[in-house]
N, C-alpha and C positions, 0 to 999 in steps of 0.2 A: 342436338349437337352431335349426333352420330355422323360418321363419315358417309358420304353419298356413294352408293354402290352402282356400278354400271351393269349391263346385262350379262357380260361375261363373268363378272364377279359373282353374280347371283347363281349362275350355272355351276360354278366351281365351289365345292363344299370346303369350308375352311376347317382345318384340322388343329386341334389343340392337344398338347401333351403335358401331363402333370409334371413330369420330370424336367421339362424345359422351363416351366414356370418356377419350379423349386430351385433350379440352377440360377435363374435370373435373380430370385430373392436372395440366394446365397452370395452372389457377387455383390449385390447392394449392401448386404450385411457386412461383408469384408471391407467395402469402401467406407461404410459408416464407422466401422471399428478403427480403421486406419486414421480417419479424421478425428475420431474421439481420442485416440491415443496421442495424436499430435497436438490437438487443440483443446481437449476435454478438461473439465474442471478437476477431475480426479488425478490428473497427471501433471499438474503445473502448480507453481507457487510464486509468490512475489519475488523470491530469491532466484528462481530458475527461469522466469519468463515474465513478460509484461501483459499476458492475457487477462489476469484479474483486473489490472488497472484499465486496460482497454475496455473490458466488459463493463466496468463500473462507469467509466467516462462516457461510453456509448449510451448507457442508461440515463446519464445526465442529459445527453443531447436529446434523447427521446422525450424526457420530461420537459425540457425547455421548449421543444417544438410543440408539444401538446398544450403547454401553458400559453405559448404565443398565439395559438388559434383558439384558446379558451376552452379546450376539451380535455384537460387533465383532471379526471374525476375518478380514477381507479381506486385511490385510497378511500374516498368517500363511499363509493359503492361497496367496497369490502366492509367498511365500518357498519353499514346498514345491516349486514347479515351476520356479523360476528357473534351477537347474542344467541343465535340459534345453532347450538353445537351440532345437533343431529343433521341439520341442513348442510352445514359446512362439511361434516364427515361424508355425507352422501356425495357432494361434489368432489371431494378428494378421491373417493372411490371411482367415481365417474371419470375423472381426469386420468387415472392410472389404468383403467380397463377398457372403457368404451372406445377410446381412440384406436386400439388394436383390434378388439373383438368385432366391432361394427364394420371396420374397413375390411377385415378378413372375410366376414360373412358376405359383404357385397362383392368382393373379389370372387368368391366361390359361386355366388349366384350368377355372375356374369360368365364365369367359366362353364357353367352347366347350361344356362338358359339363353345366353346371347353370344354364341360362338362366333357369329359373323362380325360383331364389333368388339369382341373381347380384346383382341390385340390393340385396338385403338385406345381403350381405357386402361389396359395394362401399361402401354407406353406412356399415357398421360400420368398415371400414378408414379411410374418409375422416374420420369423426367422431373415431375414436381418435387419428388424426394431428393433427386440429385441436385437440383437448383437450391433447395433448402440447405443441403449439406454444405454447398459452396457458400451460401449466405452465413451459416454458422461459423465457417472458417474465416471468412473475410471480415465479418462484423460480429464478433462475440458480444453478447449482450447479457448483462446480469439481470435476472428477473426481479420484479418488485420485492418478492419475498426474501431476497438475500441482501437487500440494500442496507438493512440495519443489523444483519447477522454479524457475529464476531469473526475475527480471523486470527488464527486458523479455525475452521469449523472442525467437527468431529472427524471427518474423513480426510483432513489435511488440505481441503480447499479453502477458498477465501470469500468471505462476505464483504460488505462495504463499510463496516463500522470503524475500521482502522485506516480508511483512506480519506485523506484530506480533500475537501471539496467546498464549493461555494453555496450549494443548495441546502445544506443541512439545517441552517437556521432560517429557511424561507418562512415568512410569516411568523417568526419567533419560535418555530418548532425546533426541538433539539434533534429530531430524526425525521425520516420520511413517513413513518407511521404505519408501514405495511406489516402484516403478520404472516409468518411462515405457518400456514394453517395445518400442514401435515405434521410439523413438529409440535404444534400447540394442541391440535384437536385429534390427530390420528388419521390413518388411512390404510390402504392395503399394504403399503411399504413406505419407508422413508428414503428420500433422495440423498440425505446427508450422511448415511451410514449403511453398512451391509452391502449385499450384492448390487442393489440399485445404484449405489453411489459409484461403483466401479464400472457399471454398464451404461451410465448416463452422462451426458455433458450438460451440466447445470447452467452453462453460459450460452446454450443453444435456444435463445428465445425469439430471435428474429431470423427468418419469418416463422410464424406459428404453423407447424404442420398439423396441429389439432384442427385449425381452421381450414388449411389446404386440403387435408384428407376428408374432412366432413363435407366440404363443398363438392369434392370429387364424388362422394357417395350420392349426393343429391342428383347430379346431372347424369351419372352412370345409370341410375335406376329410374329416372324420370319417364322414359318411354314405356316401361312396363308397370308403372304405378298408375293404373287407370282410375281408381276411385279418388274422390276429392279428399277424403280423410287421409289417404296414403300420401298424397302430394303435400298436404298441409304438414303431415308428420315429417316428411323429407325436409322441408324448409325449416321446420322447428329444430331439426338436429344441429345444423351449424349455429343457429341463433342461441340455443341452450349451451352449446359448446363455448361460444363467446362469453356468455355469462359465467360459465365454469372457470375459464382461464383467468378472468378478472377477479372473481370472488376468491379463488384460491391463491391469488398473488403470483401466479406463474407467468403471466404475460401482461404487457401493456396492450391497449386496444389497437395501437399501430402495428403490433406484431401480427394481429389478425388480418390487417390490410395487406401486410407483406405476404401472408399465407394465400390470400386471394390472388395476389399478383403472380406468385410462382405457379399457382394452379392454372391461371389463364395462359401463361407462357408454356406450361407443360401440356395443356390441351392443344395449343396451336402446333407445337413441335410434334407431339405424339400423333395428332391426326394427320399431319403431313407425312410422317413416317409410315403410318398405316396405309394411306392412299398410295404412296410410292411403292410399298411392298405389293399392294393389290395390282398395280400396273405392271410391276415386274413379273408377278406370277401369271397374270393374264397373257402377257407377251410370250412367256415361256410356253404356256398351254397352246397358244395359237401357232407357235413354231413347231411344237412337238405334241400333236393331238393325242398320241398314244399315252402320254404321261398323265 
């Protein structure tokens, strides 16, 4: 999936600068912070905005769609693993750490070992993230773990327990049945209190960047993963991530499909930008050989 390089691109060495990449990451963090402050769960309430209601009703729509196609099984899957407290705590830790650590490690490997295609994959990651942020803003989605949470929650946000809806008594159940595993079993940090609550948008479930970023890791490293076990491990990463986001109650499986979609769009746009920049630099070199 790497961009195709022509002869002139091969002759020209691509330069990478750490400060440039740090600046790009800083700009994206500011963009995320702006969207979080405008749409994030820590800065809104039922009295000051309709985002909690929209996030809840969007979750209803996801559930209705999954039921319509016979694939609403997240609550059952979570139930299978709830008796295993250590297992759940492991996935809570995985959810809060691997998403960032693995992505940063792959980013660094590309920066050091694959300078020729590093901009292509940096572009892909940046555009994937930007598209996801737009998705969070336009389609706020309450994750499964908050559907039965009280409102207000500890940090002043809102769960779904106080919102009237038609699905609560589905099949005679009084609630949706999901468990907030971080609150019940523990993890590296809690999303409903402390610094994590103010730094996160708890209604940013669609699309799942956990799936988008983990898929990015697979394709970015594929050409240098020569051994069979390494390639198997690469594909197991997004698969285990999907298990993680469902078991912990942070996402519906459709959120994962959304993550794949924004990754695909990010790859197409990012690769086009990479190839366009190569053509621009090659043309400049042809016009000014001394450069």
